[in-house]
N, C-alpha and C positions, 0 to 999 in steps of 0.2 A: 895214535886213533885210527880204528877200521870204519870205512864205508859200511853202512848197513846195506844188505838187500832186503827188502820187506818182499813177503811172496806170499800169497793169498792160496791157502790149502785146497778152497772151497770154488774155485774159477777155474773155469776149462775143463775139459773130459780128463786130462791126464794127471797124473799125480805128480806133485813136486819132488824132486829128489835135490836136496842142495847139496851133497856130494857130488852126484854127478853133473851137476853144475859147476862145479870149482875145478872137479877131477882133471881136465884137460888144459887148465890153466897153469902158466910157469910157479915155481913155489915163491916168488916174491908178490906175483899176485895174488894167489892166494891167499898171503899173509895179510892182506890190506883190507879184505872183505871178511864180512860176518851176515851169514843170512839170517834173518829173525820171521817167523811166521806171524802173519797180519791177515787181520778183516774186520768187520764191525764190532765198535760203534766209529772204528776210523779215527782214534786218535794219535795224530801225526807230530805230537809236540816233541818227545823223545827221539824220535828217527832224524826228524829235520835238523833237531839240535846236534845228534851226531853228525850227520850229512857235513854240514856246516864248519863243525870242528877240526873234521877230517879233509876239507876243501873241495867236499863233492865230488858228484852231482850225489841225487837219492835213487838209488836204483827201487824199481819195481817190478816184480814180476809176478805177472797178473793179466786180467780181460782188461777191454777198453771200461768197464766200470770202477775195478779197483784205481786205474789209471787217471780214468776222472775224479774220484776223489780225493788223491794224491796231487795233484793238480789245483783243487781248489785251495788244500791247504797250503800250500804253497805261497799260493797268492795272498791269502791271508795274512802272511808272514812277511808278505815284499818279494816273494821269490828270492831267498837269501842264496840257492843254489839252483843248478840246472836238475831237470827230471831226466832220468834214464829210464824208457818201458823198456822191459824185456818181456818178449810177447810169452805169454801162457793162458791165453782165453778162449773163447768160443770161434770168435771171428776175427782178432787182432786187428782191427781197421787202422788203427792209429799207425802200430809199428808196421803194417803195408803199404799204407800211404805214405810213410818217411824212407819207406825201401830198407827196413831194419830186417837182419834174417831172423826166419821165423824159427831155426833148430835156437835155442834157449843158451846153450853156451857157446855157440859162434856170435849169438846177438851181443852177449855179455863182452865177450874179447871184446869185437869191434867197436861197442860203445866204449870200451876201456881206451881205446886210442880214436875215438871218434873226437869231435868239437861241436861246440855251443853253436845252436839256430837261434837266431830270436823270433820266433815266430809270432803269425796276430793271435789276437786274442778275441775272439768273437763273446757276445753275451745275447741270452736272450731273456728279454726283460730285468737285466741287469745281472743275469746268471750265469757264468763262465762255460764255455765248451770249447774242447780243442780240437777235435774232428769233425762231427756235426752233431746237427739236430733237427728235429725235424715233426711233423703233425699227418695225420690221415692214417691210411693204413698199414704204414711202417711203426706208429706211433703204438698204434692198438696192438702191434705183433709184440713190440719191447715191453708193454703192461702184461700182455697174456705169458711171454716167455717169461717172465719175471715171477710169475707163481707157478710156474711149474718144477717138480722134484728135483727132474735132472737137466743138463746143460749139452751144449754139443750142437753140433750142424743140422743132423736128424731131428732133434727137440726143436728146434728153429723152423725147422721146414713145415713139419707135424703145424706148428700154432701159425705158419703162413696159408697153410692150406685151408686149416677151418675158417679162416677168416676171409679167405678169397671170397668164398660163394656168397659172402654176407656182407662186407664192407661195401659202403656208397659213394659217390664223390660227392664235394661239397664245394661251394660256390664262395669265392672270397672277395674283397675290395684291399687295394693297395696304395699305399702313400711311400713313395721309394724313389731311389737315387740309383737307376740302372746305369750302368756303362758297359760299353763293347766290350766282347767277349778277345781275347788276345789272339792276334791271329797265328795258327796253328803252322807247323812246318810243312814242307814241299810245296813244291810249284805250283800243281793242282789246287790242294787245299788254300795256297793264297789267295787263287783265281777267282776260288768259289766265294770264298770270304769277302774281295773286292765288291759281288753284287749283293753281300749282305752285310755291311759293315754298321750299321746300327745296333744298337741293342737289342735283344731277344724280346720279343711281345710277353710279358707279366700274363701267366694265365689268371681267366676269369672263374675256374672251376680246377677241380684236381681231386685225384683218388688218393694219391700219396704224394708228399712234397718235403722236400730236405733242403736244409742249407748245410753247403759245406765249405768247412776250411782245410780239407784235404780231401783225396780223389775217390774213396772207397769207403764202403760199409762193414766189410768185413770177410772174409771166407771168400776174396777173389771176387767178389762184385763191384764192376767199378761204376758207383753211381754218379760222379761228376768229374769226369777226365780232365776237366780243364781248371780242378782248382788250385790255386798256389797260394801255401800259407806265409806268403811274404808279399803279398802286393796290395794288401791294406782292404782287401774286399772281399766277399761270400761268393761262391755258387750255389746259385738256387736251381734245384733238378725237380722235376714231377715226374711221376710213372703214371704211366696207365692202366687200365687193368688189363692184364693180358687175357686173352680167347684161351681154349683149347691149343687153336694153332699155333698161338704167339708162345706158348710154353714150349713149344718143341721149335719153332724157328727162330723166334726172336730175342728169348729170353737168355738163349747160350751167347748174343753178342754183348750180353751184359758183363759178361765174366771174360772180356779182352779188352786190353788195356786201349786197344785202336778201335773196338767193334762201335758199329751203328747202328741203333735201331729206332725206329719212328715211337717203340715204348717210350723212349727218355727224351724230354725236352730240356735244355736247362739255360743259361746265362748268368750274368754277375749284375752286381748291385753293391752299393758301398755301405743303405743302409735301407731299414725297410718299416714299416709299420701296416700290420694285418688285423682286418677286420673280418672274422668267418660268419658264417649264418649260424652257426651254434657251438656251443664250447666242444671241443674237441682235444683227446689225450694228445700231448707231445714227450719228445723225449730229449735229452742232453747226451750225446755221444752213448747212446744205447740205454741210459739208464732212466725208467720212468720219471717223468714230470707232470704236475697238476694239469689238470683240462683247463681250457681257457679259449674264448669267442675273441680275443684281440693280444698281439703279440709284437712289441720290439725288438728287431734285432740291428745291433751295432756291432764295429770291427775296432779293436784298439791295434793299430799297427805294431809290430815287432814289440808288444807288451810281454812276453812269454818266454822264459828261456826253458829250451829244449835242446836235449844231449843226443847227437843223430851218428851215424855211421858216415863214412867215407863214400858210400853208395848213394847217399841223402841226394835228390837232384837242386836243393837251393841253399849249396853252401859256398 
């Protein structure tokens, strides 16, 4: 029985050639795999059954949206096999966060040699997500990006540019269980943390608000560098609306793993209920979600099976 590799021809900006994906693999590995084109309406019944019969995992070659739908399908069936994500989208936030190689053939080979990670499963009003969810500016961008005919970083940047001029901050109220941030490595950082050991203050307003299980939006932007998918918590992060000067000076720091910027504020929590001043759009792993003015965030510790490479820092 062969392991299916589901690939979404519509995700990302580069065409997906199954032959090039498998060409560099040893013959015995190629013989174990069967690429299958896939997309909406997202009927995963047969592929999951095939993966289970072949002793898994379920390989999915696509972007964060495709992986999100695959994860929901696996959860609906009790996670009979792990999910193995081969990056093939515009941003690849999940794959980047797990430190999976971005070159698809290399990612496939490393995942075949990889290990299973039991990662936390966050939910927004009961709906699962793997990487992150959010509201405000970032969700408005996700909704607009979903309506555009093309994909890629350039398209995403244009959507951001159009909304940057008009999107306004929103006030909110919290009922939450915040917890202290993990002490960062390094002597100077530990000394600094000793004077700020209490949980970060939850914001009373925001321009863009994210709840992260992993550290990256995608395309190299580190929205929540302290996120850990095995700690039973979520990292919340806000972005302030950048000025022209911020776009030149501060925004590049967000694309460095160790970069620090006053544009980003973050902290940790185990659960939260938010009440917004007005209904706003939301997203789940970059996929548009319904508007709401009340939201509940929860985390199920170690509830999802994910196949990762040896470079993943949490195995």
